[in-house]
matplotlib code that plots the C-alpha trace (Angstrom):
import matplotlib.pyplot as plt

x = [-28.4, -25.8, -25.6, -25.2, -22.8, -23.3, -19.6, -20.1, -22.9, -23.3, -22.7, -19.4, -18.2, -18.7, -18.4, -14.7, -13.7, -12.9, -12.2, -10.9, -13.1, -13.1, -16.3, -16.1, -12.7, -11.9, -10.2, -12.5, -12.1, -15.4, -15.8, -18.3, -18.6, -21.3, -23.2, -23.2, -21.1, -18.8, -16.7, -13.3, -10.7, -8.4, -5.3, -3.8, -3.2, 0.5, 2.4, -0.2, -0.7, -3.8, -6.6, -8.4, -5.4, -5.3, -6.1, -9.5, -9.6, -13.1, -14.1, -10.5, -8.4, -4.8, -3.2, -0.6, 2.5, 3.2, 0.2, -1.8, -5.3, -8.7, -12.2, -13.8, -17.3, -16.2, -12.9, -11.3, -7.6, -7.1, -3.1, -0.7, 1.1, -1.8, -2.4, -5.8, -8.9, -9.8, -13.1, -15.9, -18.8, -22.5, -23.2, -26.1, -27.4, -30.1, -31.4, -28.4, -25.9, -23.8, -23.6, -21.5, -22.4, -20.5, -18.3, -18.3, -15.3, -14.3, -14.7]
y = [26.7, 26.9, 25.0, 21.3, 20.0, 16.0, 14.7, 10.7, 8.0, 6.4, 3.2, 4.1, 5.0, 1.8, 2.1, 2.4, 4.3, 7.7, 9.9, 13.4, 16.0, 19.6, 21.4, 24.9, 26.3, 23.8, 20.1, 18.0, 14.4, 12.4, 9.3, 6.6, 5.4, 2.6, 4.0, 7.7, 10.2, 12.9, 15.6, 17.3, 19.5, 17.1, 19.0, 17.8, 20.8, 19.3, 19.1, 19.2, 15.4, 14.3, 13.1, 11.3, 8.6, 8.1, 4.8, 5.0, 3.4, 3.6, 7.1, 8.3, 9.1, 8.8, 11.1, 9.1, 11.2, 11.6, 9.8, 12.7, 11.6, 13.2, 12.3, 12.0, 13.1, 16.3, 17.0, 17.4, 16.8, 13.6, 14.0, 16.5, 16.9, 18.3, 22.0, 22.5, 20.9, 20.2, 22.2, 19.8, 20.1, 19.1, 16.2, 14.5, 11.5, 12.2, 10.4, 7.9, 10.9, 12.1, 15.6, 18.1, 21.7, 24.3, 26.0, 29.9, 31.2, 33.6, 30.8]
z = [-0.6, -3.2, -6.7, -6.7, -9.6, -10.5, -10.0, -10.4, -10.8, -7.5, -9.0, -10.0, -6.5, -4.5, -0.7, 0.8, -2.6, -3.2, -6.5, -7.1, -9.1, -10.0, -8.2, -9.4, -8.6, -6.3, -6.5, -4.2, -2.9, -3.0, -0.7, -0.4, 3.3, 3.5, 0.9, 2.3, 0.4, 1.7, 0.4, 1.3, -0.2, -2.1, -0.6, 2.7, 5.0, 5.9, 2.6, -0.2, -0.9, -2.9, 0.0, -2.6, -3.2, 0.4, 2.4, 3.9, 7.6, 9.3, 9.0, 8.4, 5.4, 5.6, 3.4, 1.1, 1.5, 5.1, 7.0, 8.3, 9.0, 8.7, 9.6, 6.2, 7.4, 8.9, 7.7, 11.1, 11.6, 13.4, 13.6, 15.0, 11.6, 9.9, 11.2, 10.0, 9.0, 5.5, 4.3, 3.8, 1.4, 1.3, -0.8, -1.9, -4.1, -6.8, -9.7, -9.2, -9.5, -6.5, -6.3, -4.6, -3.5, -5.3, -3.2, -2.4, -4.2, -1.5, 1.5]

ax = plt.figure().add_subplot(projection="3d")
ax.plot(x, y, z, "-o")
ax.set_aspect("equal")
plt.show()
């Protein structure tokens, strides 16, 4: 298991909300779905839109630029305009902090 980085206090990221954070060399979108935290690359695979600014619809997030959809839990593309899945990251809540596992630089 890699190094975890604290990115937010859990109380500051309520259910149905997201935020953009830097984790190592990557910009990552962190989501709270019903009290569970998920993290994905924050760059849409369609045209580079900020996924963290997208509308959350159930388990999906809709890119604010052109409407590409991704599964928040897995990063899987749910629409044909997004050519690739988003990378997902391991998250955990520890001592009231939301933590994201720092990505391997080569991945």
